[in-house]
N, CA and C of each residue as an Amber inpcrd file, in Angstrom:
protein
   165
   0.8270000  -1.1720000   0.0000000   0.0000000   0.0000000   0.0000000
   0.8830000   1.2510000   0.0000000   0.7200000   2.1730000  -0.9420000
   1.5530000   3.3660000  -0.9830000   1.1920000   4.3440000   0.1340000
   2.2010000   5.0880000   0.5390000   1.9810000   6.0990000   1.5710000
   1.2200000   7.2860000   0.9820000   0.6860000   8.0840000   1.8660000
  -0.0010000   9.2950000   1.4340000   1.0160000  10.2100000   0.7620000
   0.7190000  10.7290000  -0.4040000   1.6780000  11.5320000  -1.1550000
   1.9370000  12.8900000  -0.5150000   1.1260000  13.2860000   0.4530000
   1.3050000  14.5880000   1.0880000   2.3010000  14.5470000   2.2480000
   2.7110000  13.3670000   2.6880000   3.6570000  13.2880000   3.8000000
   5.0770000  13.3800000   3.2770000   5.9440000  13.9730000   4.0690000
   7.3400000  14.1480000   3.6990000   8.1040000  12.8430000   3.8930000
   9.0440000  12.5730000   3.0110000   9.8660000  11.3720000   3.1420000
  10.9680000  11.5750000   4.1730000  11.3130000  12.8260000   4.4060000
  12.3510000  13.1190000   5.3930000  11.7590000  13.9350000   6.5250000
  12.2920000  13.7370000   7.7000000  11.8410000  14.4760000   8.8640000
  12.6650000  15.7540000   8.9530000  12.1290000  16.8470000   8.4300000
  12.8630000  18.1000000   8.3410000  13.1610000  18.6560000   9.7270000
  12.2350000  18.5280000  10.6480000  12.4360000  19.0550000  12.0040000
  13.5980000  18.3390000  12.6880000  13.6940000  17.0390000  12.5160000
  14.7890000  16.2750000  13.1260000  16.1220000  16.6680000  12.5020000
  16.1410000  16.9280000  11.2140000  17.3720000  17.3350000  10.5410000
  17.8370000  18.6980000  11.0390000  16.9080000  19.6300000  11.2190000
  17.2540000  20.9570000  11.7150000  17.7390000  20.8900000  13.1540000
  17.1330000  20.0310000  13.9470000  17.5310000  19.8750000  15.3420000
  18.9510000  19.3190000  15.4410000  19.2750000  18.3530000  14.6190000
  20.6170000  17.7660000  14.6240000  21.6560000  18.7740000  14.1450000
  21.2780000  19.6080000  13.1790000  22.1890000  20.6080000  12.6500000
  22.4640000  21.6980000  13.6860000  21.4730000  22.0160000  14.4970000
  21.6080000  23.0620000  15.5020000  22.3400000  22.5830000  16.7540000
  22.4460000  21.2650000  16.9250000  23.1130000  20.7300000  18.1130000
  24.5990000  21.0930000  18.0760000  25.1390000  21.4840000  19.2070000
  26.5350000  21.9000000  19.2970000  27.3550000  20.7620000  19.8730000
  28.4680000  20.4540000  19.2100000  29.3730000  19.4340000  19.7320000
  30.2560000  20.0650000  20.7970000  30.4530000  19.3520000  21.8950000
  31.2830000  19.8440000  22.9790000  32.5470000  19.0010000  23.0820000
  33.6330000  19.6440000  23.4820000  34.9210000  18.9720000  23.6340000
  34.8510000  17.9820000  24.7830000  35.4240000  16.8130000  24.5930000
  35.3920000  15.8020000  25.6520000  36.4130000  16.0890000  26.7430000
  37.3650000  17.0070000  26.4930000  38.3830000  17.3420000  27.4840000
  37.9790000  18.5520000  28.3310000  37.5910000  19.6530000  27.6670000
  37.3110000  20.8880000  28.4110000  35.8300000  21.2460000  28.4550000
  35.0080000  20.6840000  27.5720000  33.5750000  20.9590000  27.5750000
  33.1690000  22.1840000  26.7770000  34.1170000  22.8470000  26.1140000
  33.7980000  24.0090000  25.2880000  33.3660000  23.5790000  23.8960000
  32.8490000  24.5300000  23.1260000  32.4040000  24.2590000  21.7590000
  33.6020000  23.9230000  20.8730000  33.4240000  22.9550000  19.9890000
  34.4840000  22.5450000  19.0620000  34.3930000  23.3920000  17.8050000
  35.5230000  23.9550000  17.3800000  35.5930000  24.7320000  16.1470000
  35.9750000  23.8140000  15.0010000  35.2740000  23.9360000  13.8870000
  35.5980000  23.1550000  12.6980000  36.3370000  24.0810000  11.7370000
  37.5560000  23.6800000  11.3660000  38.4270000  24.5100000  10.5510000
  38.8270000  23.7410000   9.3060000  38.8490000  24.4280000   8.1580000
  39.3260000  23.7940000   6.9320000  40.8110000  24.0970000   6.7850000
  41.6200000  23.0550000   6.6550000  43.0620000  23.2270000   6.4840000
  43.4630000  22.7360000   5.1070000  44.5910000  23.2180000   4.6490000
  45.1260000  22.8300000   3.3510000  46.4680000  22.1600000   3.5840000
  46.6030000  20.9020000   3.1470000  47.8500000  20.1700000   3.3530000
  48.8840000  20.5950000   2.3020000  50.1120000  20.1500000   2.4870000
  51.1740000  20.4900000   1.5370000  50.9160000  19.9200000   0.1480000
  50.1860000  18.8200000   0.0810000  49.8880000  18.2140000  -1.2210000
  48.7120000  18.9040000  -1.9120000  48.0690000  19.8490000  -1.2270000
  46.9850000  20.6120000  -1.8440000  45.5920000  20.1090000  -1.5160000
  45.4830000  19.1180000  -0.6530000  44.1680000  18.5760000  -0.2880000
  43.5540000  19.3880000   0.8410000  42.2570000  19.6360000   0.7220000
  41.5290000  20.3290000   1.7740000  41.0500000  19.3000000   2.7890000
  41.0580000  19.6990000   4.0760000  40.6730000  18.7740000   5.1280000
  39.9380000  19.5530000   6.2050000  38.7930000  19.0220000   6.6580000
  38.0500000  19.6290000   7.7530000  38.5780000  19.0430000   9.0530000
  38.9830000  19.9110000   9.9880000  39.5690000  19.4810000  11.2460000
  38.7670000  20.1030000  12.3790000  38.4760000  19.2800000  13.4070000
  37.7870000  19.7840000  14.5860000  38.8490000  20.1180000  15.6330000
  38.8400000  21.3630000  16.1240000  39.8730000  21.7970000  17.0710000
  39.2560000  22.4240000  18.3120000  39.8760000  22.1350000  19.4340000
  39.5020000  22.7420000  20.6990000  40.6440000  22.5120000  21.6890000
  40.8590000  23.4380000  22.5640000  41.8520000  23.3870000  23.6400000
  43.2080000  22.8630000  23.1610000  43.6080000  23.2270000  21.9470000
  44.9330000  22.8920000  21.4460000  45.1040000  21.4680000  20.9510000
  44.0530000  20.6550000  20.9640000  44.1830000  19.2660000  20.5260000
  43.2150000  18.9850000  19.3950000  43.6300000  18.1360000  18.4760000
  42.7110000  17.6710000  17.4330000  41.7260000  16.7150000  18.0700000
  40.4650000  16.8890000  17.7760000  39.4370000  16.0300000  18.3690000
  38.8780000  15.1310000  17.3000000
């Protein structure tokens, strides 16, 4: 039996809630900053940083 065509296939509210959630550092408890770095070979990399350590 097909679902009602008016219902959404994705839960938009849950997606927005997850996006708004803030990750906290496991060492100090502060917010983790996400930084894009560029390696010597030219590759871009997303790195999570907080309190001087890579998380």
